Backbone as a chain_set.jsonl record, in Angstrom:
{"seq": "MRIAIVSDLHLASDKAETSFRHPRRIFLRFLDQIMSQVDMIIVAGDAFDTDTTLIPYARKRELVRAKEHWADILATLSGPKVQ", "coords": {"N": [[-12.3, -1.143, -1.228], [-9.969, 0.339, -3.331], [-9.451, 3.51, -4.645], [-8.328, 5.742, -7.138], [-8.083, 9.124, -8.131], [-7.805, 11.006, -11.011], [-7.255, 14.122, -12.405], [-7.693, 17.197, -14.27], [-5.799, 17.128, -16.426], [-5.422, 18.473, -18.838], [-4.733, 17.963, -21.598], [-3.492, 18.843, -24.674], [-3.408, 19.383, -28.271], [-0.565, 18.541, -30.357], [0.066, 20.824, -31.685], [-0.639, 22.914, -30.138], [-0.2, 25.01, -27.256], [0.181, 23.564, -24.118], [-0.878, 22.916, -20.773], [-0.035, 20.675, -19.595], [2.76, 19.411, -18.366], [4.393, 17.234, -17.889], [6.893, 14.765, -18.472], [6.196, 12.413, -20.966], [6.823, 9.572, -20.851], [7.425, 9.227, -18.151], [5.02, 9.933, -16.949], [3.363, 7.922, -17.985], [4.545, 5.69, -16.769], [3.97, 6.332, -14.126], [1.129, 6.146, -14.218], [0.867, 3.387, -14.77], [1.954, 2.346, -12.413], [0.148, 3.33, -10.486], [-2.201, 2.066, -11.395], [-1.627, -0.555, -10.804], [-1.962, -0.615, -8.119], [-4.509, 0.073, -7.321], [-8.112, -0.408, -7.298], [-9.81, 0.943, -8.92], [-9.775, 3.696, -11.196], [-10.683, 7.016, -11.418], [-11.347, 9.345, -13.849], [-11.541, 12.633, -13.69], [-12.842, 15.312, -15.059], [-11.605, 18.0, -17.18], [-9.785, 16.668, -18.917], [-8.915, 17.161, -21.477], [-7.548, 19.949, -23.285], [-9.04, 22.123, -25.074], [-9.345, 24.725, -25.537], [-7.547, 26.287, -26.992], [-7.381, 27.778, -29.222], [-8.268, 30.628, -31.155], [-9.923, 30.561, -33.246], [-13.158, 30.372, -34.441], [-15.288, 27.562, -33.861], [-13.253, 25.69, -33.961], [-12.584, 24.004, -31.943], [-13.451, 21.345, -31.923], [-11.811, 20.175, -33.856], [-9.365, 20.551, -32.554], [-9.733, 18.865, -30.368], [-9.815, 16.345, -31.604], [-7.205, 16.282, -32.628], [-5.758, 16.399, -30.213], [-6.519, 13.98, -29.027], [-5.339, 12.195, -30.81], [-2.636, 12.88, -30.541], [-2.073, 12.219, -27.869], [-2.5, 9.477, -27.693], [-1.311, 7.196, -26.503], [-1.442, 7.673, -23.727], [-4.2, 7.892, -23.466], [-4.944, 5.299, -24.175], [-3.949, 3.869, -22.011], [-5.568, 4.96, -20.031], [-7.982, 3.89, -20.709], [-8.617, 1.457, -19.806], [-10.079, -1.44, -18.084], [-10.286, -0.712, -15.409], [-10.835, 1.94, -15.302], [-12.981, 4.679, -14.878]], "CA": [[-11.968, -0.792, -2.595], [-9.012, 1.449, -3.449], [-9.795, 4.348, -5.796], [-7.476, 6.901, -7.429], [-8.74, 10.118, -8.974], [-6.896, 11.788, -11.848], [-8.028, 15.215, -13.002], [-7.014, 18.402, -14.761], [-4.627, 16.815, -17.248], [-5.323, 19.533, -19.857], [-3.988, 17.472, -22.752], [-3.787, 19.596, -25.896], [-2.779, 18.809, -29.461], [0.858, 18.859, -30.478], [0.182, 22.149, -32.287], [-1.084, 23.919, -29.18], [0.44, 25.106, -25.947], [-0.565, 22.783, -23.137], [-0.414, 23.08, -19.4], [0.481, 19.373, -19.165], [4.211, 19.593, -18.5], [5.098, 16.054, -17.413], [7.419, 13.909, -19.531], [5.237, 11.369, -21.311], [7.201, 8.241, -20.371], [7.335, 9.219, -16.696], [3.603, 9.923, -16.6], [2.855, 6.572, -18.279], [5.044, 4.819, -15.707], [3.163, 6.68, -12.958], [-0.191, 5.536, -14.393], [1.008, 1.935, -14.598], [2.164, 2.083, -10.989], [-1.129, 3.577, -9.809], [-3.16, 1.035, -11.798], [-1.305, -1.814, -10.143], [-2.212, -0.488, -6.683], [-5.894, 0.453, -7.017], [-9.172, -1.177, -7.93], [-10.502, 1.793, -9.887], [-9.3, 5.063, -11.417], [-11.714, 7.923, -11.924], [-10.82, 10.507, -14.562], [-12.512, 13.682, -13.356], [-12.797, 16.625, -15.692], [-10.491, 18.707, -17.82], [-8.792, 15.761, -19.497], [-8.391, 17.793, -22.687], [-7.517, 21.407, -23.338], [-9.405, 22.499, -26.449], [-9.498, 26.175, -25.567], [-6.213, 26.739, -27.383], [-7.455, 28.48, -30.492], [-9.235, 31.723, -31.226], [-10.727, 30.348, -34.447], [-14.477, 29.822, -34.084], [-15.628, 26.181, -34.227], [-12.043, 24.886, -34.153], [-12.336, 23.165, -30.766], [-13.631, 19.934, -32.276], [-10.574, 19.765, -34.534], [-8.327, 20.478, -31.53], [-9.991, 17.666, -29.572], [-9.369, 15.208, -32.421], [-5.73, 16.32, -32.639], [-5.264, 16.057, -28.877], [-6.706, 12.54, -28.835], [-4.319, 11.512, -31.613], [-1.309, 13.176, -29.985], [-1.928, 11.563, -26.571], [-3.13, 8.164, -27.829], [-0.75, 6.23, -25.555], [-2.008, 7.945, -22.406], [-5.622, 7.538, -23.537], [-5.051, 3.837, -24.162], [-3.745, 3.468, -20.626], [-6.722, 5.402, -19.263], [-9.194, 3.288, -21.258], [-8.679, 0.081, -19.32], [-11.277, -1.84, -17.344], [-10.33, -0.108, -14.083], [-11.029, 3.383, -15.42], [-14.362, 5.165, -14.989]], "C": [[-11.042, 0.427, -2.584], [-9.287, 2.197, -4.755], [-8.787, 5.474, -5.911], [-8.257, 7.837, -8.343], [-7.668, 10.923, -9.694], [-7.73, 12.895, -12.493], [-7.108, 16.311, -13.506], [-5.73, 18.095, -15.527], [-4.374, 17.894, -18.293], [-4.444, 19.11, -21.028], [-4.433, 18.235, -23.995], [-3.097, 18.916, -27.072], [-1.306, 19.201, -29.5], [1.083, 20.244, -31.071], [-0.088, 23.261, -31.276], [-0.223, 23.899, -27.92], [-0.425, 24.345, -24.95], [-0.02, 23.038, -21.746], [0.073, 21.756, -18.823], [1.981, 19.367, -19.413], [5.035, 18.373, -18.09], [5.67, 15.268, -18.589], [6.51, 12.698, -19.725], [5.597, 10.017, -20.709], [7.111, 8.149, -18.849], [5.877, 9.187, -16.257], [2.98, 8.551, -16.873], [3.314, 5.569, -17.216], [4.262, 5.068, -14.415], [1.769, 6.042, -13.049], [-0.147, 4.027, -14.201], [1.162, 1.57, -13.13], [0.86, 2.256, -10.21], [-2.119, 2.456, -10.122], [-2.873, -0.307, -11.127], [-1.662, -1.789, -8.657], [-3.66, -0.184, -6.323], [-6.869, -0.468, -7.744], [-9.873, -0.387, -9.027], [-9.803, 3.149, -9.979], [-10.457, 5.86, -11.989], [-11.011, 9.094, -12.587], [-11.878, 11.596, -14.429], [-12.139, 14.99, -14.05], [-11.47, 17.135, -16.227], [-9.384, 17.771, -18.31], [-8.128, 16.407, -20.712], [-8.45, 19.302, -22.575], [-7.786, 21.811, -24.782], [-9.58, 23.996, -26.592], [-8.173, 26.829, -25.961], [-6.218, 27.544, -28.681], [-8.501, 29.587, -30.42], [-10.158, 31.575, -32.425], [-12.069, 29.735, -34.043], [-14.651, 28.398, -34.627], [-14.408, 25.282, -34.43], [-11.785, 23.935, -32.981], [-12.507, 21.685, -31.067], [-12.373, 19.397, -32.949], [-9.432, 19.632, -33.521], [-8.495, 19.238, -30.661], [-9.522, 16.421, -30.315], [-7.845, 15.148, -32.437], [-5.149, 15.917, -31.291], [-5.391, 14.562, -28.621], [-5.667, 11.747, -29.62], [-2.937, 11.676, -30.986], [-1.048, 12.41, -28.69], [-2.519, 10.158, -26.58], [-2.596, 7.151, -26.819], [-1.293, 6.433, -24.144], [-3.485, 7.574, -22.386], [-5.825, 6.032, -23.519], [-4.878, 3.304, -22.746], [-4.959, 3.806, -19.77], [-8.043, 4.835, -19.796], [-9.373, 1.837, -20.802], [-9.918, -0.193, -18.492], [-11.385, -1.213, -15.956], [-10.758, 1.369, -14.12], [-12.489, 3.716, -15.634], [-14.349, 6.602, -15.462]], "O": [[-11.312, 1.419, -1.906], [-9.348, 1.596, -5.827], [-8.425, 6.095, -4.912], [-8.998, 7.392, -9.22], [-6.746, 11.452, -9.074], [-8.789, 12.628, -13.061], [-5.914, 16.341, -13.208], [-4.699, 18.727, -15.302], [-3.221, 18.195, -18.599], [-3.515, 19.825, -21.403], [-5.619, 18.264, -24.321], [-2.304, 17.991, -26.892], [-0.865, 20.083, -28.763], [2.185, 20.784, -30.968], [0.209, 24.426, -31.542], [0.394, 22.889, -27.582], [-1.648, 24.486, -24.956], [1.16, 23.341, -21.573], [0.544, 21.713, -17.686], [2.417, 19.323, -20.563], [6.254, 18.473, -17.959], [4.996, 15.119, -19.607], [6.111, 12.045, -18.761], [4.738, 9.374, -20.107], [6.756, 7.098, -18.316], [5.533, 8.493, -15.3], [2.164, 8.072, -16.085], [2.544, 4.697, -16.813], [3.93, 4.126, -13.695], [1.285, 5.466, -12.074], [-1.017, 3.453, -13.547], [0.57, 0.599, -12.659], [0.515, 1.422, -9.374], [-2.797, 1.954, -9.226], [-3.787, -1.102, -10.91], [-1.664, -2.834, -8.006], [-4.012, -0.182, -5.143], [-6.504, -1.197, -8.666], [-10.457, -0.962, -9.946], [-9.307, 3.679, -8.984], [-11.125, 5.427, -12.929], [-10.179, 9.759, -11.969], [-12.97, 11.49, -14.986], [-11.205, 15.677, -13.635], [-10.389, 16.749, -15.782], [-8.198, 18.051, -18.137], [-6.933, 16.226, -20.948], [-9.288, 19.86, -21.865], [-6.875, 21.839, -25.609], [-9.929, 24.479, -27.669], [-7.738, 27.799, -25.34], [-5.161, 27.941, -29.172], [-9.495, 29.475, -29.702], [-11.076, 32.375, -32.604], [-12.107, 28.698, -33.38], [-14.203, 28.087, -35.73], [-14.533, 24.209, -35.02], [-10.849, 23.138, -33.035], [-11.78, 20.856, -30.52], [-11.924, 18.291, -32.645], [-8.623, 18.709, -33.617], [-7.506, 18.625, -30.259], [-8.9, 15.54, -29.721], [-7.263, 14.075, -32.276], [-4.165, 15.181, -31.229], [-4.482, 13.944, -28.066], [-5.17, 10.731, -29.135], [-2.164, 10.721, -30.911], [0.083, 11.994, -28.44], [-3.0, 9.697, -25.545], [-3.361, 6.323, -26.325], [-1.573, 5.461, -23.443], [-3.972, 7.008, -21.408], [-6.776, 5.542, -22.911], [-5.587, 2.386, -22.334], [-5.338, 3.034, -18.889], [-9.113, 5.266, -19.368], [-10.184, 1.095, -21.355], [-10.713, 0.71, -18.229], [-12.474, -1.186, -15.382], [-11.011, 1.968, -13.075], [-13.158, 3.11, -16.471], [-15.408, 7.208, -15.624]]}, "num_chains": 1, "name": "protein.A"}
């Protein structure tokens, strides 16, 4: 079994500074290429970066925004090969 591990993406909302600096289309192409070569992808920790605000209790809102902003990457990482 071939397994790929993806971690530390730090995806933040479009309103926040993010440490994810890869062009979206290139990263999606990379994911497609990896998915065609492995049996399973494991997403290990720090997928989202919600520590982008100093406002108390705002992290949940940032998580929702990040999920909306990166919906295409999340859709790719929600396939049957992904754990």
